[in-house]
Structure formats: structure tokens, C-alpha cells
C-alpha positions in Angstrom: 0.0 0.0 0.0 2.9 2.3 0.7 4.2 1.8 -2.8 0.8 2.7 -4.2 0.7 5.9 -2.2 4.1 6.8 -3.6 2.9 6.3 -7.1 -0.1 8.4 -6.5 2.1 11.0 -4.9 4.5 10.9 -7.9 1.7 11.1 -10.4 0.2 14.0 -8.5 3.6 15.8 -8.6 3.8 15.1 -12.4 0.4 16.6 -13.2 1.4 20.2 -12.4 4.5 19.8 -14.6 2.4 18.5 -17.5 0.0 21.4 -17.1 2.9 23.8 -17.1 4.2 22.3 -20.3 0.8 22.6 -21.9 0.6 26.3 -20.9 4.1 26.9 -22.3 3.0 25.3 -25.6 -0.1 27.5 -25.6 2.0 30.6 -25.0 4.3 29.7 -27.9 1.5 29.0 -30.3 0.9 31.5 -33.2 -2.6 32.2 -31.9 -1.3 33.4 -28.6 1.1 35.8 -30.3 -1.3 37.1 -32.8 -2.5 40.1 -30.8 1.1 41.2 -30.4 1.6 41.2 -34.2 -1.5 43.1 -34.8 -0.5 46.0 -32.6 0.3 49.3 -34.2 4.0 49.7 -34.6 3.7 53.4 -33.8 4.0 54.4 -30.1 2.5 57.4 -28.4 6.0 59.0 -28.5 6.2 58.6 -32.3 2.8 60.3 -32.8 3.8 63.0 -30.4 7.0 63.6 -32.5 4.9 63.7 -35.7 2.6 66.2 -34.1 5.6 68.3 -33.0 6.8 68.3 -36.6 3.4 69.5 -37.8 3.4 72.2 -35.1 6.8 73.5 -36.1 5.9 73.6 -39.8 2.6 75.4 -39.0 4.2 78.0 -36.7 6.9 78.7 -39.3 4.3 79.2 -42.0 2.2 81.5 -39.7 5.2 83.6 -39.0 6.1 83.9 -42.7 2.5 85.0 -43.6 2.6 87.6 -40.8 5.4 89.4 -42.6 3.2 89.9 -45.6 1.2 93.2 -46.1 -2.3 92.9 -44.8 -3.8 93.4 -48.3 -1.9 90.3 -49.5 -2.4 88.2 -46.5 -6.2 88.5 -46.1 -6.8 87.2 -49.7 -4.5 84.2 -49.5 -6.1 80.8 -49.9 -5.1 77.4 -51.4 -6.6 77.2 -55.0 -8.9 74.4 -55.7 -9.9 75.3 -59.3 -8.3 77.0 -62.2 -10.3 80.1 -61.6 -9.1 80.3 -58.0 -5.5 79.9 -59.4 -6.0 82.8 -61.8 -7.3 85.0 -59.0 -4.3 84.1 -56.8 -1.8 84.7 -59.6 -3.2 88.2 -60.3 -3.3 88.9 -56.6 0.3 87.8 -55.9 2.0 89.1 -59.1 2.9 92.5 -57.7 4.0 91.2 -54.4 6.2 88.5 -56.0 7.8 91.2 -58.1 8.4 93.7 -55.3 9.4 91.2 -52.6 10.9 88.2 -54.5 12.8 86.7 -51.5 9.9 86.8 -49.1 7.6 85.4 -51.7 9.9 82.5 -52.6 10.3 81.7 -48.9 6.6 81.6 -48.4 6.0 79.6 -51.7 8.7 77.0 -50.8 7.5 76.6 -47.2 3.9 76.1 -48.4 4.8 73.6 -51.1 7.0 71.5 -48.7 4.3 71.7 -46.0 1.6 70.4 -48.4 3.9 67.6 -49.7 4.9 66.5 -46.2 1.4 66.3 -44.7 -0.3 65.0 -47.9 -2.4 68.0 -48.5 -3.8 67.9 -52.1 -3.3 70.9 -54.4 0.5 70.9 -55.2 -0.3 70.7 -58.9 -1.8 74.2 -58.6 1.4 75.4 -56.9 3.4 74.0 -59.8 1.1 75.9 -62.3 1.6 79.1 -60.2 5.4 78.7 -60.4 5.2 78.7 -64.2 2.8 81.6 -64.3 4.9 83.8 -62.1 8.5 82.7 -62.8 8.6 81.2 -66.3 9.7 77.7 -67.3 13.4 77.6 -66.1 13.0 79.2 -62.7 9.6 77.7 -62.2 10.9 74.2 -63.0 13.8 74.6 -60.7 11.5 75.7 -57.8 9.0 72.9 -58.4 11.5 70.1 -58.6 13.4 71.4 -55.6 10.3 71.7 -53.4 8.7 68.5 -54.6 11.8 66.6 -53.8 12.2 68.2 -50.4 8.5 67.6 -49.6 8.6 64.0 -50.7 11.8 63.4 -48.6 10.1 65.0 -45.6 7.1 62.8 -46.2 9.4 59.7 -46.5 10.8 60.3 -43.0 7.4 61.1 -41.5 6.1 57.8 -42.9 9.1 56.0 -41.5 8.0 57.3 -38.1 4.2 56.8 -38.2 3.2 55.7 -41.7 2.9 51.9 -41.5 -0.5 51.7 -39.9 -1.8 54.4 -42.3 -0.6 52.7 -45.4 -1.8 49.3 -44.2 -5.2 50.8 -43.6 -5.5 52.7 -46.8 -3.8 50.4 -49.4 -3.2 47.0 -47.9 -3.3 45.1 -51.2 -1.4 47.7 -53.2 1.3 47.7 -50.5 1.8 43.9 -50.8 2.1 44.1 -54.6 4.5 47.0 -54.3 6.7 45.1 -51.8 6.8 42.1 -54.1 7.8 44.3 -57.1 10.5 46.0 -55.1 11.9 42.6 -53.9 12.2 41.4 -57.5 14.1 44.5 -58.7 16.6 45.1 -55.9 19.6 45.1 -58.3 18.1 47.8 -60.6 16.0 49.6 -58.0 16.8 53.1 -59.2 15.6 52.3 -62.7 12.3 51.0 -61.4 11.8 53.9 -59.0 12.6 56.3 -61.9 10.0 54.5 -64.0 7.4 55.0 -61.2 8.2 58.7 -60.8 8.1 59.5 -64.5 4.9 57.6 -65.3 1.6 57.8 -63.5 1.6 54.1 -62.8 1.4 54.7 -59.0 0.3 57.9 -57.2 3.2 60.0 -55.9 1.5 60.1 -52.5 1.5 56.3 -52.2 5.2 56.1 -53.3 6.2 58.7 -50.7 4.4 56.9 -47.9 5.1 53.3 -48.9 8.8 53.6 -49.8 10.3 53.5 -46.3 7.9 50.7 -45.3 9.2 48.4 -48.1 12.8 49.3 -47.2 13.7 51.4 -50.2 17.1 53.2 -49.3 16.7 56.9 -49.0 19.5 57.7 -51.5 17.6 55.7 -54.2 14.3 57.4 -53.2 15.9 60.9 -53.3 17.6 60.4 -56.7 14.5 58.8 -58.3 12.4 61.7 -57.0 14.8 64.4 -58.1 15.2 63.1 -61.6 11.9 61.4 -62.2 9.7 64.4 -61.4 11.4 66.6 -64.1 9.3 65.5 -67.1 5.9 65.9 -65.5 6.9 69.1 -63.7 8.1 70.6 -67.0 4.7 69.9 -68.5 2.9 71.4 -65.6 5.1 74.5 -65.3 5.0 75.1 -69.0 1.2 75.0 -68.9 1.3 77.7 -66.2 2.5 80.2 -68.9 -0.8 79.8 -70.7 -3.0 79.8 -67.5 -5.7 81.9 -69.3 -6.2 79.1 -71.9 -6.4 76.3 -69.3 -9.9 75.1 -68.5 -9.2 72.2 -66.2 -6.3 70.3 -64.5 -7.4 67.3 -66.6 -6.3 69.1 -69.7 -2.7 68.9 -68.6 -2.4 65.1 -69.1 -4.1 64.2 -72.4 -3.3 61.0 -74.4 -0.3 62.5 -76.1 1.3 63.7 -72.9 0.7 60.4 -71.1 2.1 58.5 -74.1 5.3 60.6 -73.9 5.7 60.0 -70.2 5.3 56.2 -70.6 7.8 56.3 -73.5 10.4 58.0 -71.3 9.6 55.5 -68.5 10.0 52.6 -70.8 13.4 53.8 -71.9 14.5 54.1 -68.3 13.3 50.6 -67.3 14.6 48.9 -70.4 18.0 47.9 -68.9 16.1 46.2 -66.1 14.0 44.2 -68.5 17.0 43.3 -70.6 18.9 42.0 -67.6 16.0 39.8 -66.5 15.7 38.4 -70.0 19.4 37.4 -70.0 19.0 35.7 -66.6 16.1 33.6 -67.8 18.0 32.6 -71.0 
């Protein structure tokens, strides 16, 4: 009987151990870890930092606008139509001529702010640059500001962009990540193709690039060079602002065909290399 008691005692001592092992297995199972994977990667500190960046940009813009004469400041608003843009151009023409440095500072700050925080309407700012500065200076300003704004958006997305992109474009992000993975060796060519052609929206490229691990130097070069053709078309159209009826008139079939032709020439080395690999 004593032996039986020992066996029972041993069995009783084994049971807690078996339960502990089962609990450990449950803790290691994928289902138990699933909530951790679904958490947002952005912390409160990261959102606070993003809000701080927004506050700094907003304060700087407010201070710049306060330096303007009241007659100029009170009539400022972001254009949403071509008629709004014509009014703004006529309203700012004298100020831009008399105070070029202050105007350029305000223009650049506004453009970069809009690009950084994904505010629509930068195409009107590009048209305004052509209308007020001509093709050469206007193109330089637009490409410089678009690149700076896209770069700023890139780093902001690196901070808090993952949950936003996963929420807005989950399927598009997966496809983009797969395409980037296939083209790592000629990534600059592919990014140039995306920037030159309207294959993907620039907003999506700015936000998704840090998430799919595109190096910043590739992103920067592709943005700087790839935005030149489309920016040239937009800035040149600003010279004939009076004849423009809608933003849609900027990109007709001929213009889109030209952009895709340029993009095809850029990506051709990548396609040729892939063909040689398969052969």
C-alpha cells in the first residue's frame, strides 16, 4: 500500500508539470502571439513627435505669412480650381515682383508643408510657379520643393506611416513590396519609371517607400530626376494659364504616351537583364 501511495504522490507531482508544459506550448502557439503582431508599430511618443513636426511647420508658415502686407495676407487661400488659381496669380504678381525673397520663402514653405502632410493641391502650386517665374526658374523651384517635400514625407512615414498605409492600401502595399523585392539590383531604374509615369500615385510612393525598405538615396535620386518631365509639362502649362480650363487638360493622351515612353526607356535595362537571366 505504501508503494501505491508513492505512485499516486509521484503522479500528483507530475500533473502540475504537464500542465505547465501545456501552458508553455499555448504561450508559444501562433494564436497566442497574434494580438502582439496586430499592434500598431507606432507608439505614443512617435505620434507626439509627428505632431511636433506639424506644429513646427505650422508655426513657421504662420510667421512667414505675418510678414506679408495685410492686403496680400487676407486674400490668400489654397486654390482648388483653375479660376481660383488665376485670381491668386493676379493677386500675388505685384507682391512677387516687389518682394521676391519673401515670396519665394513663403512659396517653398507652403509647397513643402503640403507635400509633407499629404495636402492635395500641389499641382496648382506648380502651375503658379510657371505663371509667375517662367519655365526655367519655375521648373527649378517645383522640382526642388517636390523633392524636399517628398523626402520629408518619407521620414514622416518611417515614423508613423505603417498603420496608415496598411489601412488605406493593404493590397497595393503587398504588390509594391513584391515588385521591389524582384528589382533590388536595378531599383533606381524601377523607381525612376514609377516617378516618370503615372503608374502609382506619388502620395503612395512617398508613404510606402520606407515601409518596403527602399534606401533613401535611391528614393531621393529617383524623385529628383523622375519628377522633371511631369513638372516641366505642368510648369509650361502655367504660362498659358488663361487658356487652361481644367487640370485634366494637362495630361491628355499625347502627354501620357510621352511619359510612358520615357519611363519605358528608363526601365529597359532592367527588363533586358531579367531576359538574360532567364535565358
